[in-house]
C-alpha positions, 0 to 999 in steps of 0.5 A: 797558478791563479784562475781567472776567476780567483776569489783573491784579486790581489791573485787574478790575472789583470784582465780578470782584476780590470773586469772586476774593478769595471764591474765594481765601478759600473756599480758605484757610477749608477749609486753615485748618480742615482744619489747626485741628480734625479736624471738617469745614467743614460739621460746624464750621458745625454745631456753631456753630450748636448752640452759637449756638443750644442746642437748635435743630432738624436742618432749622435748623442744616441751613439755618445751614449753608446745606445740605439736612437730608439733607446734614447728617444723617451730619455730626449722626450722626457728632458725636453718635457723638463725644460732641460733641453730643446730640440729645433729644425736645423734651417738648413735641412728642415729633415734634421733636428739639432739638440740645445741645451737650456739654461736649466739643462746645463745648471742640472748638469754641472749639480749632478756631476759635482754630486758624481764628481765627489762620489768618485773623489773619495774612491780614487786613488792617488796616481803620479801621471806616469804610473797613469799612463802605463795603465791608460796604455795597458787599458787601451791594448784591452780594448783594441784586443777586444776590438779585433776579437770581436771585430770592432765596437758598435756604439750603439749597441 
């Protein structure tokens, strides 16, 4: 019987293979980001979150990035210093600060994602939609099992 730490990936149980692929994809992602942009991976995700919904709060962006707000503060500071986003007080509630992407931020984001996308395109196999649906269903079931076992997942760390 193959064990979780089986050396041959073809003999690993699916959860072991998922863990191995996840670890390797994370490493590939980090290298792809480093080769494609001067942005850190957290800055890239934060800028993407603001681009997807301009005017998000700092806390909302932190949740999107799966980090604590305090962890995100220096990242947002750097993005603002580089002119890639701005902070604006909410007109209805002056206590709330909204993050807005700048044209330079949008250009940097587009360039970064082009590079990262190209890196992943080279390794991603062709797959038909039916196979993708089965794989997605399996991975979501694993996530659901983890959430049940661990009491859910807190995106802020």
